[in-house]
N, C-alpha and C positions, 0 to 999 in steps of 0.2 A: 504494500500500500504506500503510495506516495502522497505527501502533503506539501503544500506550497509554504513558502516562508511566511506569507500572510496568515495562513491557517495555524502554523506553528507559533507565531507571535501571539495570536488570539488564545491558543491553548495555554501558553505560558502565563499570559495576563490573568486568565481565569483561575489558574492554579495558585498564583501569587495572591489574588484577591481572596480566595477561599482560605488560604493560610493566614492572611491578615485578619479575616473575620473570626477565625478560630482563636487567634491570639487575643483579640479584643474581648471575646467571651470569657477567656481564662483570666484576664487581668481584672482584679477587684480594686476599684477605686475607693479609697477610704472615706472621702468627704466631697462635698460639693466644691469646696475650695480647691481640692486636688484636681477635680474634673475641669475646673476653670483654668488651672495652670496648664493642663494637657491641651485644652482647646486653644489657649493662647499660643502655646508652642507650635501646634499644628498650623495656626494662622501665620505665624512668623516664618515657618519653614516654606509655606506655600508662597506667601507674598514677597518676602525679602530674599529668600534663597532659591526660589523658582522650582522647588521640589514638587513632583506630582502628589496629589492628595493621598493616595494610598501609601506612598513612601513616607510622606510627612507624618501620617498617622502611625506607621510602624516605628519610626524614629522617636516620636513623642512618647508612645507607650513604653518603648524600651528604656528611654531615659527615666521615665517615671519608676519603672520596676527597679532600676539601678540606684534610685534615690538621687538623681541628678537634677530634678526639677524643684 
């Protein structure tokens, strides 16, 4: 079975999104203030650093889990 580059990219995007969605489900945010910090970091990564939304979300939650926010 052959697949095109476009199809492969779509499959990869879907798998990455599924992994990110699973990660978000597993991350327990302790308070509303923490959620606001995560949201602010996501906004900063998207607007100032030009990261895609899914990547910005993953970065922000990872930083939260490591205690960097």
